[in-house]
Every structure is written in C-alpha cells, then in structure tokens.
DSSP file (Angstrom, degrees, kcal/mol; ACC not computed):
  #  RESIDUE AA STRUCTURE BP1 BP2  ACC     N-H-->O    O-->H-N    N-H-->O    O-->H-N    TCO  KAPPA ALPHA  PHI   PSI    X-CA   Y-CA   Z-CA
    1    1 A X              0   0    0      0, 0.0     2,-0.7     0, 0.0    13,-0.1   0.000 360.0 360.0 360.0 128.9   -5.9   46.9  200.4
    2    2 A X  E     +A   13   0A   0     11,-0.6    11,-1.9     2,-0.0     2,-0.4  -0.925 360.0 173.4-117.9 110.2   -4.8   45.3  203.6
    3    3 A X  E     +A   12   0A   0     -2,-0.7    81,-1.3     9,-0.2     2,-0.3  -0.932   2.5 175.1-115.8 144.1   -1.1   44.2  203.5
    4    4 A X  E     -Ab  11  84A   0      7,-2.5     7,-3.0    -2,-0.4     2,-0.5  -0.998  19.4-145.7-143.6 145.1    0.9   42.8  206.4
    5    5 A X  E     +Ab  10  85A   0     79,-3.2    81,-2.7    -2,-0.3     2,-0.3  -0.950  22.5 165.9-117.6 136.8    4.4   41.4  206.8
    6    6 A X  E >   -A    9   0A   0      3,-2.4     3,-0.9    -2,-0.5    81,-0.1  -0.965  69.3  -7.1-146.4 129.4    5.2   38.7  209.3
    7    7 A X  T 3  S-     0   0    0     79,-0.4     3,-0.1    -2,-0.3    -1,-0.1   0.901 127.9 -54.8  52.6  50.7    8.4   36.6  209.4
    8    8 A X  T 3  S+     0   0    0      1,-0.2     2,-0.4    -3,-0.0    -1,-0.2   0.688 116.9 107.1  61.4  20.7    9.7   38.0  206.2
    9    9 A X  E <   -A    6   0A   0     -3,-0.9    -3,-2.4    12,-0.0     2,-0.5  -0.973  62.7-135.9-126.2 143.8    6.6   37.1  204.2
   10   10 A X  E     -A    5   0A   0     -2,-0.4    10,-2.9    -5,-0.2     2,-0.4  -0.896  22.6-170.3-102.1 125.8    4.0   39.6  202.9
   11   11 A X  E     -AC   4  19A   0     -7,-3.0    -7,-2.5    -2,-0.5     2,-0.4  -0.890   6.9-160.4-119.2 148.9    0.3   38.7  203.3
   12   12 A X  E     -AC   3  18A   0      6,-2.2     6,-3.1    -2,-0.4     2,-0.6  -0.964   6.1-151.5-129.6 145.2   -2.7   40.2  202.0
   13   13 A X  E     +AC   2  17A   0    -11,-1.9   -11,-0.6    -2,-0.4     4,-0.2  -0.958  39.4 129.4-119.8 115.8   -6.4   39.9  203.1
   14   14 A X  S    S-     0   0    0      2,-2.3     3,-0.0    -2,-0.6     4,-0.0  -0.223  88.0 -35.5-128.1-136.6   -9.0   40.4  200.5
   15   15 A X  S    S+     0   0    0     -2,-0.1     2,-0.3     2,-0.0    -2,-0.0   0.774 138.9  13.4 -56.6 -24.7  -11.9   37.9  200.1
   16   16 A X  S    S-     0   0    0     -4,-0.0    -2,-2.3     0, 0.0     2,-0.4  -0.899  98.3 -86.2-142.1 167.6   -9.4   35.3  200.9
   17   17 A X  E     -CD  13  30A   0     13,-0.6    13,-2.5    -2,-0.3     2,-0.3  -0.699  43.7-170.5 -84.1 133.3   -5.8   35.2  202.5
   18   18 A X  E     -CD  12  29A   0     -6,-3.1    -6,-2.2    -2,-0.4     2,-0.4  -0.850   8.9-158.9-122.5 152.5   -3.0   35.7  200.0
   19   19 A X  E     -CD  11  28A   0      9,-1.8     9,-2.7    -2,-0.3     2,-0.4  -0.995  25.4-115.7-133.1 135.8    0.8   35.2  200.5
   20   20 A X  E     - D   0  27A   0    -10,-2.9     2,-0.7    -2,-0.4     7,-0.2  -0.619  26.7-164.0 -72.2 126.3    3.5   36.8  198.3
   21   21 A X  E >>> - D   0  26A   0      5,-2.4     5,-1.4    -2,-0.4     4,-1.1  -0.910   5.9-169.9-106.0  99.6    5.5   34.0  196.5
   22   22 A X  T 345S+     0   0    0     -2,-0.7    -1,-0.1     1,-0.2     5,-0.0   0.839  84.4  57.2 -65.1 -27.2    8.7   35.5  195.2
   23   23 A X  T 345S+     0   0    0      1,-0.2    -1,-0.2    -3,-0.1    -3,-0.0   0.797 117.2  34.8 -73.1 -21.0    9.6   32.4  193.2
   24   24 A X  T <45S-     0   0    0     -3,-0.9    -1,-0.2     2,-0.2    -2,-0.2   0.436 103.3-134.7 -99.8  -5.5    6.3   32.6  191.3
   25   25 A X  T  <5S+     0   0    0     -4,-1.1     2,-0.3     1,-0.2    -3,-0.2   0.892  72.5  83.0  50.1  44.3    6.3   36.5  191.4
   26   26 A X  E   <S-D   21   0A   0     -5,-1.4    -5,-2.4    -7,-0.1     2,-0.3  -0.983  85.4 -93.1-159.4 165.8    2.6   36.6  192.4
   27   27 A X  E     -D   20   0A   0     42,-0.6     2,-0.3    -2,-0.3    -7,-0.2  -0.715  39.2-156.6 -86.1 145.9    0.4   36.4  195.4
   28   28 A X  E     -D   19   0A   0     -9,-2.7    -9,-1.8    -2,-0.3    32,-0.1  -0.883  20.6-108.3-113.1 147.4   -1.1   32.9  196.1
   29   29 A X  E     -D   18   0A   0     30,-0.5     2,-0.3    -2,-0.3   -11,-0.2  -0.485  31.2-166.1 -77.5 154.3   -4.2   31.9  198.0
   30   30 A X  E     -D   17   0A   0    -13,-2.5   -13,-0.6     1,-0.1    16,-0.2  -0.985  20.1-148.9-136.1 134.8   -3.7   30.3  201.4
   31   31 A X  S    S-     0   0    0     14,-2.0     2,-0.3    -2,-0.3    15,-0.2   0.914  77.4 -39.4 -76.0 -40.5   -6.5   28.5  203.3
   32   32 A X  E     -E   45   0B   0     13,-1.4    13,-2.7    -3,-0.1     2,-0.6  -0.975  54.3-106.1-171.4 166.8   -4.9   29.6  206.7
   33   33 A X  E     +E   44   0B   0     -2,-0.3     2,-0.3    11,-0.2    11,-0.2  -0.923  47.7 178.6-107.6 118.0   -1.6   30.1  208.5
   34   34 A X  E     -E   43   0B   0      9,-2.2     9,-2.9    -2,-0.6     2,-0.5  -0.775  33.7-111.9-126.6 162.2   -1.0   27.4  211.1
   35   35 A X  E     -Ef  42 110B   0     74,-3.7    76,-1.7    -2,-0.3     2,-0.7  -0.833  26.6-152.3 -93.1 128.2    1.5   26.2  213.6
   36   36 A X  E  >> -E   41   0B   0      5,-3.1     4,-1.4    -2,-0.5     5,-1.2  -0.872   5.0-164.9-100.7 107.8    3.1   22.9  212.6
   37   37 A X  T  45S+     0   0    0     -2,-0.7    -1,-0.1     1,-0.2     5,-0.0   0.675  84.2  59.4 -75.4  -9.3    4.2   21.0  215.8
   38   38 A X  T  45S+     0   0    0      1,-0.2    -1,-0.2     3,-0.1    -2,-0.0   0.921 119.2  28.0 -74.2 -45.4    6.4   18.5  214.0
   39   39 A X  T  45S-     0   0    0      2,-0.2    -2,-0.2    -3,-0.1    -1,-0.2   0.446 101.5-132.8 -94.8  -0.7    8.6   21.2  212.6
   40   40 A X  T  <5 +     0   0    0     -4,-1.4     2,-0.3     1,-0.2    -3,-0.2   0.884  68.4 107.4  49.8  46.5    7.9   23.7  215.5
   41   41 A X  E   <S-E   36   0B   0     -5,-1.2    -5,-3.1    -7,-0.0     2,-0.5  -0.914  74.4-109.7-141.9 169.1    7.2   26.6  213.0
   42   42 A X  E     +E   35   0B   0     -2,-0.3     2,-0.3    -7,-0.2    -7,-0.2  -0.854  48.2 162.7 -97.7 134.9    4.5   28.7  211.7
   43   43 A X  E     -E   34   0B   0     -9,-2.9    -9,-2.2    -2,-0.5     2,-0.2  -0.974  38.6 -92.8-148.5 160.7    3.8   27.9  208.0
   44   44 A X  E     -E   33   0B   0     -2,-0.3     2,-0.5   -11,-0.2   -11,-0.2  -0.490  25.8-149.5 -75.5 144.7    1.1   28.3  205.4
   45   45 A X  E     +E   32   0B   0    -13,-2.7   -14,-2.0    -2,-0.2   -13,-1.4  -0.975  15.9 178.0-115.1 119.7   -1.6   25.7  204.7
   46   46 A X    >   +     0   0    0     -2,-0.5     3,-2.2   -16,-0.2     5,-0.1   0.705  17.0 170.6-103.2 -20.9   -2.6   25.7  201.2
   47   47 A X  G >   +     0   0    0      1,-0.3     3,-1.2     2,-0.2    -1,-0.2  -0.205  67.6   9.5  63.3-125.4   -5.0   22.8  201.5
   48   48 A X  G >  S+     0   0    0      1,-0.2     3,-1.0     2,-0.2     4,-0.3   0.652 115.3  76.8 -70.1 -12.1   -7.2   22.3  198.4
   49   49 A X  G <  S+     0   0    0     -3,-2.2    10,-2.2     1,-0.3    12,-0.5   0.798 106.4  32.1 -68.6 -25.4   -5.2   24.8  196.4
   50   50 A X  G <  S+     0   0    0     -3,-1.2    -1,-0.3     8,-0.2    -2,-0.2  -0.116  83.8 121.0-118.0  31.7   -2.4   22.2  195.9
   51   51 A X  S <  S+     0   0    0     -3,-1.0     2,-0.6     1,-0.2    -1,-0.1   0.922  74.7  37.5 -68.7 -55.1   -4.6   19.1  195.9
   52   52 A X    >   -     0   0    0     -4,-0.3     3,-1.4     1,-0.1    -1,-0.2  -0.909  65.4-161.4-112.7 118.2   -3.6   17.8  192.4
   53   53 A X  T 3  S+     0   0    0     -2,-0.6    -1,-0.1     1,-0.3     5,-0.1   0.739  90.7  51.9 -69.3 -21.6    0.0   18.2  191.4
   54   54 A X  T 3  S+     0   0    0      3,-0.1    -1,-0.3     2,-0.0     2,-0.2   0.401  81.5 119.3 -94.8   3.3   -0.7   17.8  187.7
   55   55 A X    X   -     0   0    0     -3,-1.4     3,-1.7     1,-0.1     6,-0.1  -0.488  66.8-134.3 -72.3 141.7   -3.4   20.4  187.6
   56   56 A X  T 3  S+     0   0    0      1,-0.3    -1,-0.1    -2,-0.2     6,-0.1   0.851 109.4  46.5 -59.2 -35.6   -2.9   23.3  185.3
   57   57 A X  T >> S+     0   0    0      4,-0.2     3,-2.6     2,-0.0     4,-2.5  -0.080  82.2 162.4 -96.2  38.9   -4.0   25.7  188.0
   58   58 A X  T <4 S+     0   0    0     -3,-1.7    -8,-0.2     1,-0.3    -9,-0.1  -0.321  70.5  19.6 -58.7 134.7   -1.8   24.0  190.7
   59   59 A X  T 34 S+     0   0    0    -10,-2.2   -30,-0.5   -11,-0.1    -1,-0.3   0.285 125.6  55.9  87.6  -7.9   -1.4   26.4  193.7
   60   60 A X  T <4 S-     0   0    0     -3,-2.6     2,-0.6   -11,-0.4    -2,-0.2   0.619  86.0-144.2-121.5 -31.4   -4.5   28.5  192.7
   61   61 A X  S  < S+     0   0    0     -4,-2.5     2,-0.3   -12,-0.5    -4,-0.2  -0.265  73.5  21.7  98.6 -48.6   -7.3   25.9  192.5
   62   62 A X  S  > S-     0   0    0     -2,-0.6     4,-2.0    -5,-0.1     5,-0.1  -0.963  78.3-110.8-149.8 163.6   -9.2   27.5  189.6
   63   63 A X  H  > S+     0   0    0     -2,-0.3     4,-2.5     1,-0.2     5,-0.2   0.813 116.3  55.5 -68.4 -33.9   -8.6   29.9  186.6
   64   64 A X  H  > S+     0   0    0      2,-0.2     4,-1.9     1,-0.2    -1,-0.2   0.882 108.8  46.3 -70.9 -35.1  -10.7   32.6  188.2
   65   65 A X  H  > S+     0   0    0      2,-0.2     4,-3.1     1,-0.2    -2,-0.2   0.923 112.0  53.0 -69.1 -44.0   -8.7   32.6  191.5
   66   66 A X  H  X S+     0   0    0     -4,-2.0     4,-1.8     1,-0.2    -2,-0.2   0.924 110.6  45.9 -60.7 -48.1   -5.5   32.6  189.3
   67   67 A X  H  X S+     0   0    0     -4,-2.5     4,-2.4     2,-0.2    -1,-0.2   0.863 110.9  53.4 -64.1 -37.2   -6.7   35.7  187.4
   68   68 A X  H  X S+     0   0    0     -4,-1.9     4,-2.8    -5,-0.2    -2,-0.2   0.947 109.6  49.2 -64.5 -42.4   -7.8   37.4  190.7
   69   69 A X  H  X S+     0   0    0     -4,-3.1     4,-2.0     2,-0.2   -42,-0.6   0.865 109.6  51.2 -59.6 -38.5   -4.3   36.9  192.1
   70   70 A X  H  X S+     0   0    0     -4,-1.8     4,-1.9     2,-0.2    -1,-0.2   0.919 112.3  45.7 -66.4 -46.7   -2.7   38.3  189.0
   71   71 A X  H  X S+     0   0    0     -4,-2.4     4,-1.8     1,-0.2    -2,-0.2   0.941 114.0  48.9 -64.1 -49.0   -4.8   41.4  189.1
   72   72 A X  H  X S+     0   0    0     -4,-2.8     4,-2.7     1,-0.2    -1,-0.2   0.843 107.1  54.8 -56.1 -37.1   -4.2   41.9  192.8
   73   73 A X  H  X S+     0   0    0     -4,-2.0     4,-1.8     2,-0.2    -1,-0.2   0.911 107.7  51.5 -66.2 -46.7   -0.4   41.4  192.4
   74   74 A X  H  < S+     0   0    0     -4,-1.9     4,-0.4     1,-0.2    -1,-0.2   0.895 115.3  41.4 -61.8 -36.3   -0.4   44.2  189.8
   75   75 A X  H  < S+     0   0    0     -4,-1.8     3,-0.3     1,-0.2     4,-0.3   0.877 120.4  41.0 -76.4 -37.3   -2.3   46.5  192.1
   76   76 A X  H  X S+     0   0    0     -4,-2.7     4,-0.7     1,-0.2     3,-0.4   0.567  89.0  88.7 -93.6  -3.9   -0.3   45.7  195.4
   77   77 A X  T >< S+     0   0    0     -4,-1.8     3,-0.8     1,-0.2     4,-0.4   0.902  89.2  47.6 -59.2 -46.8    3.2   45.4  194.0
   78   78 A X  T 34 S+     0   0    0     -4,-0.4     3,-0.3    -3,-0.3    -1,-0.2   0.794 113.6  50.2 -70.6 -21.7    4.0   49.2  194.5
   79   79 A X  T >4 S+     0   0    0     -3,-0.4     3,-1.0    -4,-0.3    -1,-0.2   0.454  81.0  93.1 -87.4  -5.4    2.5   49.0  198.2
   80   80 A X  G X< S+     0   0    0     -3,-0.8     3,-1.4    -4,-0.7    -1,-0.2   0.836  79.3  58.3 -66.6 -36.1    4.4   46.0  199.4
   81   81 A X  G 3  S+     0   0    0     -4,-0.4    -1,-0.3    -3,-0.3    -2,-0.1   0.807 106.9  51.0 -60.1 -26.7    7.4   48.1  200.9
   82   82 A X  G <  S+     0   0    0     -3,-1.0    -1,-0.2    -4,-0.1    -2,-0.2   0.374  78.9 133.6 -92.8   2.8    4.8   49.9  203.1
   83   83 A X    <   -     0   0    0     -3,-1.4   -79,-0.2    -4,-0.2     2,-0.2  -0.180  64.5-103.8 -55.1 142.9    3.1   46.7  204.5
   84   84 A X  E     -b    4   0A   0    -81,-1.3   -79,-3.2     1,-0.1     2,-0.4  -0.543  30.2-126.2 -71.4 134.4    2.6   46.8  208.3
   85   85 A X  E     -b    5   0A   0     -2,-0.2     2,-0.4   -81,-0.2   -79,-0.2  -0.706  20.3-159.9 -88.2 133.7    5.0   44.8  210.3
   86   86 A X        -     0   0    0    -81,-2.7   -79,-0.4    -2,-0.4   -82,-0.0  -0.962   5.5-170.7-108.0 125.3    3.3   42.3  212.7
   87   87 A X        +     0   0    0     -2,-0.4     2,-0.2   -81,-0.1    -1,-0.1   0.917  60.8  44.9 -92.4 -44.0    5.5   41.1  215.6
   88   88 A X  S  > S-     0   0    0      1,-0.1     4,-1.8   -82,-0.0     5,-0.1  -0.660  71.6-128.8-106.9 157.3    3.7   38.2  217.4
   89   89 A X  H  > S+     0   0    0     -2,-0.2     4,-2.8     2,-0.2     5,-0.3   0.890 108.7  60.5 -67.1 -39.5    1.8   35.2  216.0
   90   90 A X  H  > S+     0   0    0      1,-0.2     4,-1.6     2,-0.2    -1,-0.2   0.927 107.3  44.2 -54.8 -48.8   -1.2   36.1  218.2
   91   91 A X  H  > S+     0   0    0      2,-0.2     4,-2.8     1,-0.2    -1,-0.2   0.882 113.0  53.0 -55.7 -44.9   -1.6   39.5  216.5
   92   92 A X  H  X S+     0   0    0     -4,-1.8     4,-2.6     2,-0.2    -2,-0.2   0.925 109.2  47.6 -61.8 -49.7   -1.1   37.9  213.1
   93   93 A X  H  X>S+     0   0    0     -4,-2.8     5,-2.2     1,-0.2     4,-1.1   0.840 111.4  51.1 -65.2 -33.5   -3.8   35.3  213.7
   94   94 A X  H  <5S+     0   0    0     -4,-1.6    -1,-0.2    -5,-0.3    -2,-0.2   0.903 109.9  49.8 -73.2 -38.8   -6.1   38.0  214.8
   95   95 A X  H  <5S+     0   0    0     -4,-2.8    -2,-0.2     1,-0.2    -1,-0.2   0.932 113.9  46.3 -60.5 -41.7   -5.3   40.1  211.6
   96   96 A X  H  <5S-     0   0    0     -4,-2.6    -1,-0.2    -5,-0.1    -2,-0.2   0.747 109.0-127.0 -74.1 -18.9   -6.0   37.0  209.5
   97   97 A X  T  <5 +     0   0    0     -4,-1.1     2,-0.2     1,-0.2    -3,-0.2   0.797  45.8 171.4  78.3  26.2   -9.3   36.2  211.4
   98   98 A X      < -     0   0    0     -5,-2.2     2,-0.6    -6,-0.2    -1,-0.2  -0.520  35.5-124.9 -76.0 138.0   -8.2   32.7  212.1
   99   99 A X        -     0   0    0     -2,-0.2     2,-0.2     1,-0.0    -1,-0.1  -0.699  34.5-154.5 -87.0 126.7  -10.3   30.7  214.4
  100  100 A X        -     0   0    0     -2,-0.6     2,-0.3     9,-0.1     9,-0.2  -0.557  12.3-149.7-103.0 159.9   -8.0   29.3  217.2
  101  101 A X  E     -G  108   0C   0      7,-2.6     7,-2.6    -2,-0.2     2,-0.5  -0.940  27.4-112.1-122.4 150.7   -8.1   26.4  219.6
  102  102 A X  E     +G  107   0C   0     -2,-0.3     2,-0.5     5,-0.2     5,-0.2  -0.710  31.6 179.8 -83.0 128.8   -6.6   26.4  223.2
  103  103 A X  E >   -G  106   0C   0      3,-2.6     3,-2.3    -2,-0.5     2,-0.7  -0.979  65.6 -47.7-126.6 114.0   -3.6   24.2  223.7
  104  104 A X  T 3  S-     0   0    0     -2,-0.5    -2,-0.0     1,-0.3     3,-0.0  -0.480 122.9 -19.5  69.0-114.3   -2.4   24.3  227.2
  105  105 A X  T 3  S+     0   0    0     -2,-0.7     2,-0.4    -3,-0.0    -1,-0.3   0.250 126.8  62.8-111.8   7.4   -2.2   28.0  228.2
  106  106 A X  E <  S-G  103   0C   0     -3,-2.3    -3,-2.6    -5,-0.0     2,-0.3  -0.979  74.6-125.8-137.5 143.9   -2.1   29.6  224.7
  107  107 A X  E     +G  102   0C   0     -2,-0.4     2,-0.3    -5,-0.2    -5,-0.2  -0.670  40.9 158.9 -87.7 149.9   -4.6   29.7  221.7
  108  108 A X  E     -G  101   0C   0     -7,-2.6    -7,-2.6    -2,-0.3     2,-0.7  -0.989  45.2-116.1-156.4 158.5   -3.2   28.6  218.4
  109  109 A X        -     0   0    0     -2,-0.3   -74,-3.7    -9,-0.2     2,-0.2  -0.931  39.2-154.0-103.0 117.9   -4.2   27.3  215.0
  110  110 A X  B     -f   35   0B   0     -2,-0.7   -74,-0.2   -76,-0.2     2,-0.2  -0.575  25.8 -93.1 -91.2 154.0   -2.8   23.8  214.7
  111  111 A X    >   -     0   0    0    -76,-1.7     3,-1.5    -2,-0.2    -1,-0.1  -0.452  28.8-134.5 -59.6 134.8   -2.0   22.1  211.5
  112  112 A X  T 3  S+     0   0    0      1,-0.3     5,-0.2    -2,-0.2    -1,-0.1   0.732  99.7  68.2 -64.8 -21.4   -4.9   20.1  210.2
  113  113 A X  T 3  S+     0   0    0      3,-0.1    -1,-0.3     4,-0.1     2,-0.1   0.576  75.7 108.7 -78.6  -8.6   -2.6   17.1  209.4
  114  114 A X  S X  S-     0   0    0     -3,-1.5     3,-0.6     1,-0.1     4,-0.1  -0.452  78.3-125.2 -69.3 145.3   -2.0   16.5  213.1
  115  115 A X  T 3  S+     0   0    0      1,-0.3     2,-0.5    -2,-0.1    -1,-0.1   0.976 104.2   4.0 -56.4 -63.8   -3.6   13.4  214.5
  116  116 A X  T > >S-     0   0    0      1,-0.1     3,-1.2    -3,-0.0     5,-1.1  -0.829  73.3-172.9-121.5  90.9   -5.3   15.4  217.2
  117  117 A X  T < 5S+     0   0    0     -3,-0.6    -1,-0.1    -2,-0.5     5,-0.1   0.726  79.3  62.6 -66.2 -17.5   -4.5   19.1  216.6
  118  118 A X  T 3 5S-     0   0    0     -4,-0.1    -1,-0.3    -3,-0.1    -3,-0.0   0.849 129.3 -22.6 -73.0 -34.0   -6.2   20.1  219.8
  119  119 A X  T <>5S+     0   0    0     -3,-1.2     4,-2.6   -16,-0.1     5,-0.2   0.589 115.9  69.1-141.7 -49.0   -3.9   18.3  222.2
  120  120 A X  H  >5S+     0   0    0     -4,-0.5     4,-2.8     1,-0.2     5,-0.2   0.853 103.9  43.1 -61.4 -43.8   -1.9   15.2  221.2
  121  121 A X  H  ><S+     0   0    0     -5,-1.1     4,-2.3     2,-0.2    -1,-0.2   0.890 114.6  52.7 -73.8 -33.8    0.7   16.8  218.9
  122  122 A X  H  > S+     0   0    0     -6,-0.4     4,-1.3     2,-0.2    -2,-0.2   0.948 114.0  42.2 -55.2 -49.7    1.2   19.7  221.3
  123  123 A X  H  <>S+     0   0    0     -4,-2.6     5,-2.5     1,-0.2     4,-0.3   0.892 114.3  49.5 -69.3 -39.5    1.8   17.4  224.2
  124  124 A X  H ><5S+     0   0    0     -4,-2.8     3,-1.1    -5,-0.2    -1,-0.2   0.911 107.4  55.6 -69.1 -34.2    4.0   15.0  222.3
  125  125 A X  H 3<5S+     0   0    0     -4,-2.3    -1,-0.2     1,-0.3    -2,-0.2   0.829 116.6  35.5 -67.9 -27.6    6.2   17.8  220.9
  126  126 A X  T 3<5S-     0   0    0     -4,-1.3    -1,-0.3    -5,-0.2    -2,-0.2   0.178 109.8-117.7-111.6  19.2    7.0   19.2  224.3
  127  127 A X  T < 5 +     0   0    0     -3,-1.1     2,-0.3    -4,-0.3    -3,-0.2   0.908  66.5 143.3  55.1  52.9    7.1   15.8  226.1
  128  128 A X      < -     0   0    0     -5,-2.5     2,-0.4    -6,-0.1    -1,-0.2  -0.718  42.5-140.7-113.6 168.8    4.2   16.8  228.4
  129  129 A X        -     0   0    0     -2,-0.3     2,-0.0    -5,-0.0    -5,-0.0  -0.979  30.4 -99.6-127.6 144.6    1.4   14.6  229.7
  130  130 A X        -     0   0    0     -2,-0.4     2,-0.6     1,-0.1   -11,-0.0  -0.328  33.7-143.6 -67.1 140.5   -2.2   15.8  230.0
  131  131 A X        +     0   0    0     -2,-0.0     2,-0.3     3,-0.0    -1,-0.1  -0.896  22.1 176.3-103.8 128.7   -3.3   16.8  233.4
  132  132 A X        -     0   0    0     -2,-0.6     2,-0.5     0, 0.0     0, 0.0  -0.804  40.1 -89.8-123.7 166.1   -6.8   16.0  234.6
  133  133 A X        +     0   0    0     -2,-0.3     2,-0.3     0, 0.0    -2,-0.0  -0.657  52.2 176.8 -77.6 125.2   -8.5   16.5  237.9
  134  134 A X        -     0   0    0     -2,-0.5     2,-0.1     1,-0.0     3,-0.0  -0.808  34.0 -94.3-124.0 163.9   -8.1   13.5  240.1
  135  135 A X        -     0   0    0     -2,-0.3     2,-0.2     1,-0.1     3,-0.1  -0.444  48.9-100.9 -68.3 154.1   -9.0   12.6  243.6
  136  136 A X        -     0   0    0     -2,-0.1    -1,-0.1     1,-0.1     5,-0.1  -0.552  43.9 -98.6 -74.2 138.4   -6.5   13.2  246.2
  137  137 A X    >   -     0   0    0     -2,-0.2     3,-1.7     1,-0.1     4,-0.2  -0.190  31.6-115.0 -63.0 157.8   -4.6   10.2  247.4
  138  138 A X  G >  S+     0   0    0      1,-0.3     3,-1.4     2,-0.2    -1,-0.1   0.827 113.3  61.2 -59.0 -36.9   -5.9    8.6  250.6
  139  139 A X  G 3  S+     0   0    0      1,-0.2    -1,-0.3     3,-0.0    -2,-0.1   0.760 105.3  50.5 -63.1 -23.7   -2.8    9.5  252.6
  140  140 A X  G <  S+     0   0    0     -3,-1.7    -1,-0.2     2,-0.0    -2,-0.2   0.350  77.9 127.4 -99.5   6.3   -3.5   13.2  252.0
  141  141 A X    <   -     0   0    0     -3,-1.4    -3,-0.0    -4,-0.2    -4,-0.0  -0.319  58.5-137.2 -67.3 150.4   -7.1   13.3  253.1
  142  142 A X  S    S+     0   0    0      2,-0.0     2,-0.3     0, 0.0    -1,-0.1   0.627  75.3  88.2 -89.5 -12.9   -7.8   15.9  255.6
  143  143 A X        -     0   0    0      0, 0.0     2,-0.3     0, 0.0    -2,-0.1  -0.661  55.9-172.0 -86.5 142.3  -10.0   13.9  257.9
  144  144 A X        -     0   0    0     -2,-0.3     2,-0.3     0, 0.0    -2,-0.0  -0.916  28.8-105.3-124.3 158.2   -8.5   11.9  260.7
  145  145 A X        -     0   0    0     -2,-0.3     2,-0.6     2,-0.0     0, 0.0  -0.595  31.5-156.3 -79.2 140.2   -9.9    9.4  263.1
  146  146 A X        -     0   0    0     -2,-0.3     2,-0.5     2,-0.0    -1,-0.0  -0.975   3.4-156.5-118.6 126.7  -10.4   10.7  266.5
  147  147 A X        -     0   0    0     -2,-0.6     2,-0.6     2,-0.0    -2,-0.0  -0.850   2.4-152.2-105.0 138.4  -10.4    8.2  269.2
  148  148 A X              0   0    0     -2,-0.5    -2,-0.0     1,-0.1     0, 0.0  -0.913 360.0 360.0-110.8 121.7  -12.2    9.0  272.6
  149  149 A X              0   0    0     -2,-0.6    -1,-0.1     0, 0.0    -2,-0.0   0.277 360.0 360.0-130.5 360.0  -10.8    7.3  275.6
C-alpha cells in the first residue's frame, strides 16, 4: 500500500491514483493531479469520473470502482497517519508517475482544459511572451565594409 501526503491531502497509488475525500469519508479515483494556470494552484483532475452529475456512481465512474475504493478505504484508514510527506510538486508528480510537459524552464502537468496546455496558458498567466530564435538586427552585424584608399 503506497500512501503519500501532499499539501494536506492524502493520496494512494494502486492500479489508479486515489485521493482521500474527507467529506465523502472514502478514497476517490483521480485521473491525475495537474497545475491549473487560471487559479495558479495544483488540483485534482477527475475527468471522466465526474462526467455526468446525475449518475448514481458520480465521482467513481462505475460500481466496480466504487466497491474497490470502499474496500481500499477500509484497509488504508489505519495507515493514513503514517503516510509519507512529499514536499515539492516535482517529487509528487514523479511519485504519481505523471507524464510532464516542459513549460519554460520547468516540467509540469498542465490542466487539460487549458486552450494550449503546453505554452499559451503558462505565458498568459505570467504575462510573458514566447521567445524564438531570430536573426540579429542589421545594425548589430559583425561585418563592416572596409574601404581601400
């Protein structure tokens, strides 16, 4: 059983990633943990598990996953206090096995709802503009005309 604590939340890694939901008093499945550039915070992305709000298995996706989460909660509840503390988001994403994309100078898992999760939301959030390789201006060229007289 692999439990970890990150930002006051307890996560478990089994066949899928689970997060402890205190209001539901059970672990819930999570597709991945992502950085949301709009809110500038790390949050859980539930994806297909919360697709239909009127579904009987809302938050779990299916009855089999719900039963698995209830059984896992019964096993993991006594071990939650001993969960390993993870300090940085990079370590946490490595622990989760999340595939990361490079944004600027750091790898991160961007929220899928971003228009362009690889660059645009990151640049907009920090008021940056994309830098590209360009030709040097003509006034800065290293060659000079040499006249012979």
